[in-house]
Each structure stands twice: as structure tokens, then as C-alpha cells.
C-alpha positions as CSV (number, residue, x, y, z in Angstrom):
1,M,113.8,-9.4,136.9
2,L,113.6,-10.0,133.4
3,G,116.7,-9.4,130.5
4,T,116.7,-7.6,127.4
5,G,116.9,-10.7,125.3
6,G,114.3,-12.9,123.9
7,L,113.3,-16.0,125.7
8,V,111.4,-19.2,124.1
9,L,107.5,-20.1,125.8
10,G,105.4,-22.9,124.2
11,G,107.5,-22.4,120.9
12,L,107.4,-18.8,120.8
13,S,109.8,-16.7,120.4
14,I,109.2,-13.6,123.2
15,D,111.0,-10.4,123.6
16,S,111.1,-10.0,127.3
17,A,110.5,-6.4,126.6
18,L,106.9,-6.8,126.3
19,Y,106.3,-8.8,129.4
20,A,105.3,-5.2,130.6
21,K,102.1,-6.8,132.4
22,S,103.8,-9.8,134.0
23,K,106.0,-9.9,136.9
24,K,107.7,-12.9,135.9
25,A,108.5,-14.3,132.4
26,N,106.6,-17.7,133.3
27,D,103.8,-16.0,135.3
28,N,100.2,-17.2,133.7
29,V,98.2,-14.5,131.6
30,K,95.0,-14.2,134.1
31,V,91.8,-14.1,131.7
32,G,88.4,-12.7,133.1
33,I,85.0,-14.0,131.4
34,I,82.8,-10.9,130.2
35,G,78.9,-12.5,130.0
36,F,79.3,-16.3,130.6
37,S,76.8,-17.2,128.0
38,D,75.9,-20.4,126.2
39,R,78.5,-19.5,123.4
40,C,81.1,-18.5,126.0
41,R,80.9,-22.3,128.0
42,G,80.1,-24.6,125.1
43,S,82.7,-22.7,122.4
44,L,84.8,-20.8,123.5
45,I,86.6,-21.7,127.4
46,P,87.0,-25.3,125.9
47,A,88.7,-23.8,122.9
48,F,90.4,-21.5,125.4
49,M,91.6,-24.4,128.0
50,S,92.6,-26.2,125.0
51,H,95.9,-24.6,125.0
52,A,95.9,-22.5,128.3
53,E,98.6,-25.1,130.2
54,E,100.8,-24.9,126.9
55,L,100.7,-21.0,126.9
56,G,100.4,-20.1,130.1
57,F,97.4,-18.4,130.7
58,E,94.2,-19.0,133.2
59,I,90.8,-17.8,133.4
60,V,90.8,-16.4,137.3
61,A,87.7,-14.7,137.2
62,V,83.5,-13.9,136.0
63,S,81.6,-10.9,135.1
64,D,78.0,-11.6,135.2
65,I,74.7,-9.2,135.7
66,W,72.6,-12.5,136.3
67,K,72.8,-14.1,139.8
68,R,71.8,-17.3,137.8
69,R,74.5,-17.4,135.4
70,R,77.6,-16.6,138.0
71,E,76.6,-19.5,140.1
72,E,76.6,-21.7,136.7
73,A,80.1,-20.6,136.3
74,A,81.2,-21.4,139.7
75,A,79.6,-25.6,139.3
76,Y,80.8,-25.2,135.5
77,F,84.8,-24.6,136.4
78,R,84.4,-27.0,139.7
79,N,83.4,-29.8,138.2
80,N,84.9,-29.8,134.2
81,Y,88.5,-27.6,135.5
82,N,88.7,-28.5,139.4
83,K,88.9,-24.6,139.6
84,E,87.5,-22.0,141.7
85,V,87.0,-18.5,139.8
86,K,86.4,-15.0,142.0
87,L,82.7,-14.1,140.8
88,F,81.9,-10.5,140.0
89,R,78.5,-8.7,139.6
90,N,79.3,-6.4,136.9
91,N,82.5,-5.4,134.6
92,E,83.7,-2.3,137.1
93,E,83.6,-4.8,140.2
94,L,86.2,-7.0,137.1
95,Y,88.4,-3.9,136.5
96,E,88.5,-2.6,140.1
97,S,90.2,-5.6,141.3
98,G,93.2,-5.3,139.0
99,M,93.8,-8.9,138.9
100,C,92.8,-9.8,134.9
101,D,95.4,-8.9,132.3
102,A,92.8,-10.0,129.3
103,V,89.4,-11.0,128.8
104,I,86.9,-12.9,126.6
105,I,84.3,-11.1,125.6
106,S,80.6,-12.9,125.2
107,T,77.4,-10.6,126.1
108,A,74.6,-9.4,124.2
109,D,75.2,-8.1,120.5
110,F,74.8,-4.3,121.5
111,Q,76.8,-4.7,124.2
112,H,80.0,-5.5,122.9
113,A,81.3,-2.2,121.5
114,T,80.7,-1.1,125.3
115,H,82.3,-3.9,126.3
116,L,85.6,-3.7,124.5
117,V,86.0,0.3,125.5
118,E,85.4,-1.2,128.4
119,A,88.5,-3.7,128.5
120,V,90.7,-1.8,126.8
121,K,90.7,1.8,129.1
122,A,91.6,-1.3,131.9
123,G,94.3,-1.9,129.8
124,C,93.2,-5.7,129.0
125,D,93.4,-7.7,125.8
126,A,90.3,-8.8,124.3
127,Y,88.8,-11.7,122.5
128,C,85.5,-9.9,121.7
129,E,82.6,-11.8,120.2
130,K,80.9,-10.8,116.6
131,P,79.6,-8.7,115.6
132,F,82.0,-5.8,116.7
133,A,78.9,-2.8,117.0
134,E,75.2,-3.0,116.0
135,T,75.4,1.3,115.8
136,M,77.6,3.7,113.8
137,A,77.9,5.4,117.0
138,D,79.1,2.5,118.7
139,A,81.3,1.1,116.2
140,R,83.5,5.0,115.9
141,W,83.8,4.7,119.5
142,A,85.3,1.0,120.0
143,L,87.4,1.5,116.9
144,K,89.2,4.7,118.4
145,A,89.4,3.2,122.2
146,A,90.8,0.1,120.6
147,K,93.3,2.0,118.7
148,E,94.5,4.7,121.3
149,S,95.0,1.5,123.3
150,K,98.2,-0.9,123.0
151,C,96.1,-4.0,123.7
152,I,95.6,-7.1,121.8
153,I,92.1,-7.9,119.9
154,Q,90.8,-10.7,118.4
155,I,87.3,-10.1,116.8
156,G,85.5,-13.7,116.8
157,S,85.7,-14.0,113.1
158,Q,86.9,-16.9,113.2
159,R,86.7,-17.7,109.8
160,R,90.3,-16.0,109.2
161,S,91.6,-18.5,111.2
162,G,90.6,-21.7,109.1
163,P,93.2,-23.3,107.0
164,N,90.4,-23.4,104.2
165,Y,89.7,-19.7,104.2
166,Q,93.4,-18.5,104.6
167,A,94.3,-21.1,101.4
168,A,91.6,-19.4,99.5
169,Y,93.0,-15.6,100.3
170,D,96.2,-17.0,99.2
171,Y,94.8,-18.4,95.9
172,I,92.8,-15.5,95.4
173,K,95.5,-12.8,95.8
174,S,97.9,-15.3,93.7
175,G,95.9,-13.9,91.1
176,K,95.0,-17.2,89.1
177,F,91.2,-16.7,90.0
178,G,90.9,-13.5,87.9
179,P,88.9,-10.5,89.4
180,I,85.9,-11.5,91.3
181,V,82.7,-10.9,89.3
182,M,80.1,-12.2,92.0
183,V,79.5,-13.3,95.5
184,E,76.5,-15.9,96.5
185,M,76.2,-16.5,100.5
186,S,73.0,-18.3,102.2
187,W,72.6,-19.1,105.7
188,N,69.1,-21.7,105.9
189,V,68.1,-23.3,108.6
190,N,64.6,-24.6,109.6
191,Q,64.7,-23.7,113.5
192,P,61.5,-22.2,115.1
193,G,63.2,-22.5,118.8
194,R,66.6,-20.5,117.2
195,W,67.8,-18.0,120.1
196,R,64.4,-18.9,121.5
197,R,65.1,-19.5,125.5
198,P,61.3,-19.9,126.9
199,A,62.1,-22.3,130.0
200,L,64.9,-19.8,131.0
201,V,62.8,-17.1,130.1
202,A,60.4,-18.2,132.5
203,E,62.8,-18.7,135.1
204,C,64.3,-15.3,135.0
205,R,63.8,-12.6,137.6
206,E,64.7,-9.0,137.4
207,E,65.6,-8.8,141.1
208,D,68.0,-11.2,139.9
209,T,69.9,-9.6,137.7
210,D,70.5,-5.6,136.8
211,W,68.7,-5.1,133.7
212,K,69.6,-0.8,134.0
213,R,73.3,-2.2,133.0
214,F,71.9,-4.7,130.5
215,L,70.2,-1.8,128.4
216,C,74.0,0.0,128.5
217,N,73.4,2.8,125.7
218,R,70.0,1.7,124.5
219,P,66.8,3.5,124.8
220,H,64.7,2.7,128.5
221,E,62.2,-0.4,128.1
222,P,60.5,-1.9,131.1
223,W,61.4,-5.1,132.3
224,D,61.5,-7.8,129.6
225,P,63.1,-11.4,130.2
226,R,62.4,-12.5,126.9
227,K,64.6,-9.3,125.3
228,Y,66.8,-10.2,128.1
229,L,67.8,-13.6,127.2
230,E,66.6,-13.7,123.7
231,Y,68.3,-10.8,123.1
232,R,68.6,-11.7,119.0
233,L,65.6,-11.9,117.9
234,F,64.7,-8.3,119.0
235,W,66.3,-4.8,117.8
236,P,68.1,-2.9,118.9
237,Y,69.3,-5.3,121.4
238,S,70.3,-7.3,117.8
239,S,69.9,-6.6,114.3
240,G,69.5,-10.2,114.3
241,I,70.1,-12.3,110.6
242,P,72.6,-9.5,109.8
243,G,74.7,-9.1,113.2
244,Q,74.8,-13.1,113.8
245,W,75.4,-14.9,110.4
246,M,76.3,-11.8,107.8
247,S,78.7,-10.6,109.7
248,H,81.1,-14.0,109.4
249,Q,80.1,-14.4,105.7
250,I,80.6,-11.3,104.9
251,D,83.8,-10.5,106.6
252,T,85.4,-13.0,104.4
253,V,84.7,-10.6,101.4
254,H,86.7,-8.1,102.9
255,W,89.8,-9.9,103.7
256,F,89.4,-11.6,100.3
257,T,89.1,-8.4,98.3
258,G,90.8,-5.3,100.8
259,L,87.6,-3.9,99.7
260,S,86.2,-2.3,103.8
261,H,82.6,-2.1,102.9
262,P,80.0,-2.0,100.5
263,R,79.4,0.8,98.1
264,S,75.4,0.4,98.5
265,V,72.7,-2.4,99.7
266,A,69.3,-2.7,98.6
267,A,67.2,-5.2,101.1
268,N,64.2,-6.6,102.1
269,G,63.0,-8.9,104.4
270,G,60.0,-10.1,107.5
271,I,58.5,-12.1,109.9
272,Y,57.0,-14.6,107.4
273,L,56.1,-17.7,109.8
274,W,57.7,-17.0,113.3
275,K,55.2,-14.9,114.3
276,D,56.2,-15.3,117.9
277,G,57.0,-11.1,118.8
278,R,60.2,-11.2,117.3
279,R,61.2,-7.7,116.3
280,N,63.4,-9.4,114.1
281,Y,63.3,-11.2,110.8
282,D,63.2,-14.5,109.8
283,T,63.6,-14.4,106.1
284,L,66.2,-11.6,104.8
285,T,68.1,-10.7,101.5
286,A,70.1,-8.5,100.4
287,V,72.4,-7.2,97.3
288,M,75.8,-5.4,97.6
289,D,77.4,-3.5,95.3
290,Y,81.2,-3.5,96.3
291,G,84.3,-2.0,94.5
292,P,86.4,0.8,94.8
293,E,84.8,4.1,95.0
294,G,84.3,6.3,92.0
295,T,84.4,4.2,89.6
296,D,82.9,0.8,87.8
297,E,85.0,-1.5,88.5
298,G,83.2,-4.2,91.3
299,F,80.7,-7.0,91.9
300,Q,77.7,-8.0,93.3
301,V,77.1,-10.0,96.4
302,L,73.8,-11.7,97.3
303,Y,73.1,-12.8,100.8
304,T,70.1,-14.7,101.6
305,S,69.1,-16.1,104.9
306,R,65.6,-18.0,106.4
307,F,64.9,-19.4,109.9
308,T,61.9,-21.3,108.0
309,N,63.4,-23.6,105.3
310,S,67.3,-25.2,105.7
311,A,67.2,-26.1,101.7
312,G,70.6,-24.5,100.1
313,G,72.3,-24.4,103.7
314,V,75.4,-22.7,104.3
315,K,76.8,-21.6,100.9
316,E,79.9,-19.3,99.8
317,L,80.5,-19.1,96.7
318,Y,83.0,-17.1,94.6
319,F,82.4,-16.2,90.7
320,S,85.6,-14.8,88.2
321,N,84.5,-15.5,84.3
322,G,87.1,-18.7,84.9
323,G,84.8,-21.0,87.5
324,T,83.9,-21.0,91.2
325,L,85.3,-20.7,94.6
326,N,83.2,-23.0,96.5
327,L,83.9,-22.8,100.4
328,D,81.4,-25.4,101.1
329,T,83.3,-28.6,99.1
330,N,86.3,-26.6,99.7
331,E,87.4,-26.4,95.8
332,V,88.0,-24.2,92.9
333,T,86.4,-25.3,89.8
334,S,85.7,-24.6,86.2
335,I,82.2,-24.5,87.0
336,G,80.4,-21.3,85.2
337,G,83.9,-20.3,83.2
338,M,83.8,-19.3,79.7
339,K,83.7,-22.4,77.3
340,A,85.3,-22.4,74.2
341,K,82.5,-22.2,71.8
342,D,81.4,-18.8,73.7
343,A,84.5,-17.4,73.7
344,A,85.0,-18.1,69.7
345,A,81.8,-16.3,68.8
346,M,83.4,-13.3,70.1
347,G,87.1,-13.9,69.0
348,M,88.3,-14.6,72.8
349,E,90.5,-17.5,74.3
350,P,88.4,-20.1,76.6
351,N,88.8,-19.0,80.4
352,L,88.9,-22.2,82.5
353,L,90.3,-22.5,85.9
354,E,92.0,-26.1,87.4
355,T,90.1,-27.5,89.9
356,F,92.2,-27.0,92.9
357,K,91.4,-28.3,96.8
358,L,91.3,-26.4,99.7
359,P,92.4,-28.1,102.5
360,T,89.2,-29.7,104.1
361,I,87.8,-28.2,107.5
362,Q,84.5,-27.3,107.9
363,V,83.1,-24.2,109.8
364,A,80.6,-26.0,112.5
365,T,76.8,-23.7,112.2
366,A,74.7,-25.8,114.8
367,A,73.2,-23.6,117.5
368,N,75.7,-24.6,120.2
369,T,78.8,-25.3,118.4
370,G,81.3,-26.6,120.8
371,S,84.8,-26.2,120.6
372,D,85.2,-26.5,116.8
373,P,88.4,-26.5,114.9
374,I,88.5,-22.9,113.7
375,T,87.2,-21.6,116.9
376,S,89.7,-23.4,118.5
377,L,92.3,-22.0,116.0
378,H,91.0,-18.5,116.0
379,M,91.6,-18.5,120.1
380,R,95.6,-20.2,119.9
381,N,96.0,-17.1,117.6
382,W,94.6,-14.6,120.4
383,M,96.5,-16.3,122.9
384,E,99.3,-16.7,121.1
385,C,99.5,-13.0,120.1
386,V,98.9,-11.8,123.8
387,R,102.3,-13.4,124.1
388,S,103.8,-11.6,121.2
389,R,102.5,-8.8,120.6
390,K,101.9,-9.1,116.9
391,E,98.0,-8.4,115.6
392,T,95.6,-11.0,115.2
393,N,94.0,-12.5,112.4
394,A,90.9,-10.5,112.6
395,P,92.2,-7.3,115.0
396,V,89.8,-4.5,115.6
397,Q,89.3,-2.8,111.9
398,A,88.3,-6.3,110.8
399,G,85.2,-5.8,113.1
400,Y,84.8,-2.4,112.4
401,N,84.5,-3.1,108.6
402,H,81.8,-6.1,109.1
403,S,79.8,-4.0,111.3
404,I,79.5,-1.4,108.6
405,A,78.2,-4.2,106.1
406,T,75.6,-5.6,108.7
407,M,74.3,-2.4,109.4
408,M,74.1,-1.1,106.1
409,T,72.0,-4.1,105.6
410,N,69.9,-3.6,109.0
411,A,69.1,0.0,107.7
412,A,68.0,-1.0,104.7
413,V,65.8,-3.7,105.6
414,R,64.3,-1.4,107.9
415,S,64.1,1.6,106.0
416,G,63.3,0.2,102.8
417,E,65.8,2.5,101.2
418,K,68.5,2.1,98.8
419,V,72.1,3.0,100.9
420,T,74.9,4.4,100.9
421,F,78.4,4.8,103.2
422,D,79.5,8.4,103.4
423,E,83.2,7.6,103.7
424,K,84.4,11.5,105.2
425,R,81.8,10.9,108.3
426,Q,81.8,7.5,108.6
427,E,77.6,7.3,108.9
428,I,75.0,5.3,106.9
429,L,72.8,7.2,104.8
430,A,69.5,6.0,104.0
431,A,67.6,8.1,100.9
432,G,70.7,10.5,101.5
433,K,70.0,10.8,105.0
434,V,71.9,9.7,108.4
435,F,70.2,6.5,109.0
436,E,68.2,6.8,112.9
437,P,68.7,3.4,114.1
438,F,66.7,3.8,117.2
439,Q,63.7,5.3,115.0
440,Y,62.8,1.8,113.9
441,I,62.3,-0.1,117.4
């Protein structure tokens, strides 16, 4: 039996009353893997395992609807960690077993919301990969379920755990940077194979998986191994660029400013080069207006991404009248700030920021990122919060907010309309009407 006082575990001060799920204070938190994906095995599990012994966690189970992935999971844990895990054919079986206190969700983009709802209804804390959702109906459903639960949730927006991003947040909040006047973001690669799995597609058979469960609440389509394995190329299983890449970068805008979503978005794009049957674009540009509703205050965000030429790479640039905050070089400079001669012409004072260095740490952007430092810090933050029951760095509301921005972009580029957000109804509007996402399959 636990007493009413506190205890210390792994350097954390923990109130014993918070151990409702544990029989003993030193019990390990038992974690299940929902979806044994490349991202999970290549980054999330190594990040988790680097902290597991210290913080008292262990992976005990894997749920995956594909037989091959279950077999790979068993071999992976046996060969890398000398450990046997329980294998489940689906999430229902895993939750019915009652063996997990928490789960790591790393499934297809459109499934995240559904799988998070399943987790919290089973009373499991969750680390849930981004994007949080790809339709507003899914987003509202998952947000409601999460907030009604007492579960600890970390959305996989790992920038929020990066020391450089945290320093940038503190700097902007201090007022020294001045009002943001514009943000430019890019994510450019030259990778025809990005999100392609041709060899694996050739080996994937319908009888070895569960196509109906895979589709979740999406309109029925006949079995297609490409959509099963290369889902990021096919709407409505993923929005592609917005859900995968923009979700990371636009989240920093919300975090730094306290704004929940754009006031409006205009966008266009196309499949200009990689004409391989995909539905999602290989090039996309969006222009977003941000600011308090009902005011003319605010700033513009320009977001661009392409698969066809890597020039420019991955950039996040914040501009004020006094200079630039560059999250690629991790520094604040006076570049672009108002110089003396320009100020004098208008009877004003010059406005130039002093150079300020942020902590140097890079966000991994390769297809298989491995256990990069920020993901490791982000995973640790979730694990510590599972123990302490404190809010994580990327709580569920952050995921909901980034999804509004990515879904507004997806709606704008597919409908060809400038889209807005109805705050009261929590709906995306295109040409004044509620955007119907499945109309554009």
C-alpha cells in the first residue's frame, strides 16, 4: 500500500496518490505499441528505450493489423532488446487484455484520431504521432474524448521539446523581438521515393491484413496495397505535405503567438513531376493570415514545399520590424531591420535587434530520422508527465490547433477557394460553405 506522502523516482518528485494504475510505487509503466511503423521502430522506440530503465517504463505489447509487421516486431524486440512482447492482431484485442497503462500511436495519418479515442476510452495515456487529425469531424471527436479523460497525452510535435525552440518562445514572449510581421516556412526535398514503398507493396497481400479496419471511417475503396503502405500519397488517408510537414512548422506559430489557427488560407499546388498515380501534390504553396479575430492586427505566413528540388531546404524564418529570428541557424539578427537612414526619413528611430544566439540543435528531416535529440527529449517529457500527471509540452489542444491549419490548407488547395474558420461551429468554410473533405477523393 502507498502512503499519502510523496516519493522520488528517477529524479522526479511524485505524489503517491497519482499512482492509481500501479499496484506498487516501483511498478513499471506498461506500454503498448499501436502500429509497428518505420517511424516507430526507427525513432520512437529507440527514444523511449533510452529513458525506460531510468523512469520505470517497459514495452509489453504490439498491435498491428498486418501479420508481417507483427512478426517483424517480435524479431525486433528479441534481437535489439532481448525481450519478448505480446502480439495483438488489432487494438480491441490489446485493450481487452488490460495489460497496458499507456500506448505509443504511430499508425497512418488519418487513423491517429480514432486510435487516440480508443486509447483514452481504455484509460491509457498516449504518445500520439502527428497530424492529430485530417478532418474536422475526427478532430472534434478526439479532442472531446481526450479532454473528458484524465489521460496524459503528448502529440508528436517534438519541436516543443527542443531547447532552441523553447529559447525562441521565451525570446518572443519577452517582447524583445517585437510584433511578428511575417513568417516564411519551407520544406523542400528532391526525393521521388519519398513515401514510396514499391518493393513492400509487391509483397503485401490482403489476406495478411485487415483492410476494413485500416479504412476506419473513410469511404470504402477496393483493396489497394499502395494506399495501405503509401497512404501519405493518397487523400483521404493523408493530406500529404500539410499533414506531414506543415503540421510541425505551423505548430510553432501557434505556440509562439498564442493564436489557435489562421483567419484565412489561400493555396494552390499540383502533381507537377512525380506522376506515379498519387493523389497528393508534389508541390504546394499556402498563404495564411493570422491575427486576433475582428481586428486588423496580425501577420502573414508563407508556407511552401516541394518534392522536386531541394534548394532552400527546411527553413523557419520569423520577421519583425527589427530583424529576423532564424530557426535554421538558431540565431536572432538585425537582418532586415529598420536602418537609421530609413527611419530618419520618417522622423523615426532606427530599430535593429541585437544578435542573440539560440541553443544549437537541429531537427532531423531525413525519411528515417532515427532517435534524434529532440524526439528523445519529447518522448522523455511524455514519460515524465505520465509519472507526474502534469501537462505535456504538446498537449492535445496543440494537436487540434495544428490540424485546423493543415486542414484549412488542404481545403484551400483542393477546392481552389480562400477558406476561413467558423469559430462557433468549429468548421472550415470554403466559399462560405462547410468544406466537405470526401468530395475531393
